[in-house]
Structure formats: C-alpha cells, structure tokens
N, C-alpha and C positions, 0 to 999 in steps of 0.2 A: 591730182598730182601730173607732171608733165616729165619726159624727159628731155632735157636739151641735148643735142647733140652740134658738134661746130668743127667743120673741116678746116684747116686754115694750112698757110704757108708756114714751113717750121721757122722761119727768121722773124715772124709776126709774135713768136710766142708769150714772150716777157711783155710787150704791148696791150696784147689780148688779154692775157692774165692779169692785169692790172685794171685794164676794163670791166673785167667781171666780177674783180673784187669789189669797185668803186659801184656797183650795180649790185651786189649784196651776197654773191656768188662766194660761198665761203667753202666749199666742198664739193672735189670734182675727181675723175678719174681719166688719165691723159694717159694714149699712146702716141708715141714718137717715130720720126722716119716711117712712115706710111706713104706709099705709093700710090698713084692714082694717075685719071685724066679726069678733068671736068670741061665743061661747059664754057669758060669762060677763060680757061687757064690751060696753059700747054700742058704737058703729060711731065709727071715727075717719078722718077722711075731712082735715083740716087748714082744713075750710070753718067758717064761720059756724053751721050746722046741724049741723054734727059737728065740733067741735073737736079737737085733741091730734092725735099719731100716736105711730106705733111704732115701735121700733128692732126691729132681726131682727141676731143676733149669731150666727157658725158658726164652729167651733171643732173640730180632730181629738184625739178622747183616745183612751185604750190603756183595754182591757176592763178592767182591774184600777181604774182610777179612776170605774168608773160610778157606785160607791155614792156615792164622796166626795161629788162633784159631785150625786148626788142629795138627798142629805141636806142638802148647803148650799143649794140651791134650794129644798127643800122648807122651811126654816127662814125662807128669805127670803119665799116666796109668803104664810107665816103671819105673818110680821112685817109685810108690805106688801102688805095685801089689794087694796089699789088698784092696785097695780102693774101687775095686767092678764097678770102672766109664766103663759106656756106653754112646757114644754120637750119638745122631742123628741130618742129616741137613733134614728140613722140608721144603715144599714151604710154603711163606707168601707171598700172592697175592693183599693182601690190608689190608691197615690201616684206622681205619677209626675213622675220628676224632670229 
C-alpha cells in the first residue's frame, strides 16, 4: 500500500478529480483553500498580493496501481501546466480498522 498525496491549484479541481476517477481512484480525502509556495509556482495565500489557493488530496493506492496513476498524473500535468500539480508517493504501512 502507498499513500498518494497531490497538491494542485484549486481551479484544476474538477478536471483532476475526473482524471483520478478514470485512473481508478474511487475514494479520497481532500482539503481545500490551502496556502503555500512551490518551486515552479507563485505563492498562494488567498490574499490580494498572492491570490488563489491550493487543494490537497490524499488517497491510498495498491502498489500495482502506481504506474497507472503516475501516467494519468503525468498526462494531466502536461495538458494543464498552470495547474501547479505536484504528487508524491509515501509509504502507508498499516490501516487501522
């Protein structure tokens, strides 16, 4: 199991969710209106000087799904370069029931 973490510009939300659904992601947790600054993007604070916000999405994926998700997110980033998307794969060691 792995944890997929995706940070992206809030304006790309609908398109990103559609992309992930097509790639087989059916469950996720998302937080909205997140500020921050990236290496390839302008700061986002939701204020007049740095408008806009990011969304952050978390989901757990199986190891065999990584290449499918990687390809889908790579295509998304290429097609929507202004989305500011960054994604990370983290270890997910245990699910507590």
